[in-house]
Rosetta silent file (secondary structure, phi, psi, omega in degrees, C-alpha in Angstrom):
SEQUENCE: XXXXXXXXXXXXXXXXXXXXXXXXXXXXXXXXXXXXXXXXXXXXXXXXXXXXXXXXXXXXXXXXXXXXXXXXXXXXXXXXXXXXXXXXXXXXXXXXXXXXXXXXXXXXXXX
SCORE:     score description
SCORE:     0.000 S_00000001
   1 L     0.000  134.814 -176.444  -53.325   45.412  -90.060 S_00000001
   2 L   -83.855  121.061  174.473  -50.661   44.919  -92.786 S_00000001
   3 L   -54.961  136.317  175.413  -49.695   41.125  -93.063 S_00000001
   4 H   -46.145  -42.709 -179.268  -45.999   40.411  -92.162 S_00000001
   5 H   -56.487  -39.379 -179.290  -45.462   38.865  -95.577 S_00000001
   6 H   -71.969  -33.657  178.152  -46.337   42.137  -97.244 S_00000001
   7 H   -71.405  -50.975 -179.362  -43.898   44.073  -94.950 S_00000001
   8 H   -58.666  -58.533 -176.160  -41.031   41.658  -95.501 S_00000001
   9 H   -66.127  -34.988 -179.786  -41.548   41.129  -99.211 S_00000001
  10 H   -65.299  -50.985  176.923  -42.455   44.775  -99.814 S_00000001
  11 H   -69.937  -36.898 -176.164  -39.322   46.123  -98.149 S_00000001
  12 H   -64.730  -44.732 -176.778  -37.186   43.295  -99.536 S_00000001
  13 H   -73.975  -35.270  171.344  -38.270   44.012 -103.116 S_00000001
  14 H   -64.104  -39.883  178.824  -37.858   47.813 -102.695 S_00000001
  15 H   -67.014  -45.461 -179.359  -34.362   47.361 -101.256 S_00000001
  16 H   -54.830  -50.688 -175.619  -33.527   44.959 -104.047 S_00000001
  17 H   -63.272  -32.936 -178.576  -34.693   47.466 -106.667 S_00000001
  18 H   -71.430  -39.349 -169.965  -32.875   50.389 -104.997 S_00000001
  19 H   -73.939  -35.706 -177.740  -29.717   48.256 -104.734 S_00000001
  20 H   -52.041  -51.173 -179.590  -29.383   47.239 -108.412 S_00000001
  21 H   -68.765  -21.703  174.876  -28.208   50.577 -109.822 S_00000001
  22 H   -71.043  -45.109 -178.451  -25.742   50.964 -107.004 S_00000001
  23 H   -58.198  -42.966  179.584  -24.298   47.551 -107.724 S_00000001
  24 L   -74.921    2.212 -179.291  -24.095   48.471 -111.454 S_00000001
  25 L    52.803   45.101  175.424  -22.263   51.698 -110.554 S_00000001
  26 L  -104.099    6.797 -177.035  -25.001   53.739 -112.305 S_00000001
  27 L  -110.710  106.967  177.242  -25.695   56.346 -109.636 S_00000001
  28 L   -71.210  164.665 -177.906  -23.298   59.332 -109.895 S_00000001
  29 L   -55.363  130.813  179.466  -22.356   61.185 -106.765 S_00000001
  30 L  -157.603  174.624  179.199  -25.322   63.048 -105.174 S_00000001
  31 L  -102.619    9.359 -174.254  -26.831   63.959 -101.998 S_00000001
  32 L  -121.444  -29.736 -172.869  -30.021   62.067 -102.232 S_00000001
  33 L  -136.063  120.645 -177.879  -29.443   58.427 -103.396 S_00000001
  34 L   132.632 -173.529  178.075  -26.725   56.028 -102.446 S_00000001
  35 L   -84.082  107.101 -172.993  -24.550   55.354  -99.472 S_00000001
  36 L  -104.126   74.805  171.980  -24.052   58.872  -98.293 S_00000001
  37 L  -105.951  158.014 -177.151  -21.058   58.828  -95.763 S_00000001
  38 H   -54.084  -46.225  179.262  -18.362   61.307  -95.685 S_00000001
  39 H   -59.361  -29.416  178.249  -15.754   58.968  -97.140 S_00000001
  40 H   -70.241  -23.848 -177.598  -17.909   58.316 -100.192 S_00000001
  41 H   -91.164    3.485  179.175  -17.864   62.075 -101.052 S_00000001
  42 L   -74.421  -32.691 -177.530  -13.974   62.272 -101.008 S_00000001
  43 L  -160.153  161.677  175.717  -13.664   61.083 -104.546 S_00000001
  44 H   -63.089  -42.248  178.323  -15.702   59.507 -107.547 S_00000001
  45 H   -53.676  -49.638  175.804  -13.705   56.308 -106.960 S_00000001
  46 H   -60.300  -40.941 -177.286  -14.747   56.135 -103.350 S_00000001
  47 H   -58.711  -58.430 -177.129  -18.287   56.972 -104.249 S_00000001
  48 H   -59.741  -50.289 -176.144  -18.531   54.090 -106.806 S_00000001
  49 H   -62.709  -43.926  179.331  -16.631   51.598 -104.723 S_00000001
  50 H   -65.996  -45.487  177.825  -18.530   52.314 -101.518 S_00000001
  51 H   -67.954  -39.977  176.431  -21.896   52.240 -103.263 S_00000001
  52 H   -67.848  -34.383 -179.066  -21.263   49.100 -105.256 S_00000001
  53 H   -74.498  -51.605  175.737  -20.113   47.264 -102.041 S_00000001
  54 H   -51.086  -48.229 -179.786  -23.142   48.666 -100.139 S_00000001
  55 H   -58.545  -38.716  175.026  -25.344   47.927 -103.054 S_00000001
  56 H   -66.820  -35.820 -177.629  -24.326   44.199 -103.061 S_00000001
  57 H   -67.096  -43.337 -176.529  -24.964   44.048  -99.356 S_00000001
  58 H   -68.537  -39.255 -179.189  -28.438   45.740  -99.731 S_00000001
  59 H   -59.608  -47.251  172.259  -29.236   43.477 -102.658 S_00000001
  60 H   -54.456  -45.490  174.641  -28.489   40.464 -100.637 S_00000001
  61 H   -67.050  -38.016  175.810  -30.563   41.762  -97.697 S_00000001
  62 H   -60.602  -46.680 -179.932  -33.404   42.525 -100.009 S_00000001
  63 H   -67.384  -42.411 -179.267  -33.464   39.060 -101.533 S_00000001
  64 H   -61.775  -47.723  179.528  -33.021   37.494  -98.135 S_00000001
  65 H   -63.189  -43.721  177.746  -35.912   39.499  -96.656 S_00000001
  66 H   -58.958  -41.113 -179.647  -38.149   38.652  -99.589 S_00000001
  67 H   -70.432  -39.727  176.627  -37.326   35.000  -99.301 S_00000001
  68 H   -59.862  -43.333 -179.129  -37.965   35.104  -95.529 S_00000001
  69 H   -57.758  -38.426 -179.094  -41.305   36.769  -96.075 S_00000001
  70 H   -73.569  -48.955  179.418  -42.372   33.990  -98.340 S_00000001
  71 H   -59.681  -46.947 -170.075  -40.876   31.085  -96.421 S_00000001
  72 H   -88.003    6.680 -174.755  -42.108   32.294  -93.018 S_00000001
  73 H   -53.498  -41.553  178.315  -45.488   33.140  -94.154 S_00000001
  74 H   -73.823  -14.962 -178.341  -47.124   30.173  -92.373 S_00000001
  75 H   -94.008   -8.025 -172.115  -45.165   30.886  -89.316 S_00000001
  76 L   -62.213  133.232  170.279  -46.290   34.493  -88.726 S_00000001
  77 L   -67.645  163.131  173.973  -48.119   35.097  -85.383 S_00000001
  78 L   -49.907  143.621  178.377  -51.471   36.573  -85.341 S_00000001
  79 L   -67.180  -15.466  178.842  -51.527   40.366  -86.141 S_00000001
  80 L   -87.332  -13.000  175.784  -53.016   40.872  -82.910 S_00000001
  81 L   -69.946  142.734  177.218  -50.204   39.079  -81.029 S_00000001
  82 L   -62.406  -24.218 -179.696  -47.549   40.968  -79.192 S_00000001
  83 H   -76.244  -10.347 -179.134  -45.059   38.737  -81.097 S_00000001
  84 H   -64.594  -34.858 -176.658  -46.358   40.059  -84.371 S_00000001
  85 H   -71.541  -42.059 -174.434  -44.205   43.280  -83.889 S_00000001
  86 H   -73.586  -36.170  176.170  -41.042   41.236  -83.053 S_00000001
  87 H   -62.548  -35.856 -178.555  -41.689   38.967  -86.113 S_00000001
  88 H   -78.229  -48.532 -169.562  -41.962   41.951  -88.409 S_00000001
  89 H   -74.619  -37.650 -173.088  -39.057   44.048  -86.873 S_00000001
  90 H   -49.107  -53.083  178.635  -36.676   41.326  -86.117 S_00000001
  91 H   -72.662  -18.997  172.262  -35.379   40.616  -89.657 S_00000001
  92 H   -68.501  -16.984 -175.952  -35.294   44.350  -90.339 S_00000001
  93 L   -78.165   -7.477  173.685  -32.699   44.756  -87.742 S_00000001
  94 L   -57.547  -21.584 -177.005  -30.160   43.106  -90.051 S_00000001
  95 H   -61.955  -28.876  179.110  -29.746   46.514  -91.590 S_00000001
  96 H   -71.517  -40.154  171.177  -27.372   47.543  -88.668 S_00000001
  97 H   -63.821  -25.356 -175.653  -24.763   44.920  -89.363 S_00000001
  98 H   -73.158  -39.087 -178.277  -24.950   45.801  -93.009 S_00000001
  99 H   -69.029  -32.997  177.616  -24.375   49.498  -92.160 S_00000001
 100 H   -66.296  -49.917  178.345  -21.397   48.473  -89.912 S_00000001
 101 H   -55.017  -39.933 -176.355  -19.832   46.470  -92.819 S_00000001
 102 H   -68.952  -39.140 -179.246  -20.168   49.352  -95.199 S_00000001
 103 H   -68.572  -36.917 -177.672  -18.518   51.703  -92.725 S_00000001
 104 H   -71.188  -40.631  176.683  -15.618   49.243  -91.993 S_00000001
 105 H   -55.044  -48.659 -175.520  -15.285   48.912  -95.852 S_00000001
 106 H   -71.122  -29.923  176.616  -15.071   52.623  -96.347 S_00000001
 107 H   -66.634  -31.920  179.918  -12.483   52.938  -93.522 S_00000001
 108 L   -80.726   -9.793  174.469  -10.146   50.544  -95.408 S_00000001
 109 L   -73.280  144.980  179.113  -10.182   52.750  -98.585 S_00000001
 110 L   -57.396  141.326  178.845   -7.193   54.913  -99.202 S_00000001
 111 L   -82.321    0.000    0.000   -7.751   58.521  -97.847 S_00000001
């Protein structure tokens, strides 16, 4: 069984690493990497603006998840406990409000 700290820190560090090039506007428009919503493909400006905004949110999420994994290490339930899945999945659910914020930001951009 994978320890919760490995899940949280692993996903947090991976998210952070993926977010940095987006924040720095280093990822050109493509179909594989970045925030791929229809509004982002309307122009280069939208692509970079949406990806930089989303990158900042993903960067914060990645750092927060890593921090949570380290701080909550002693609070993790036993891997065999039913609460272990909740402990692992709960923080990961923060991705949904982040996606909603990115979508709301994209809707505010000029068409």
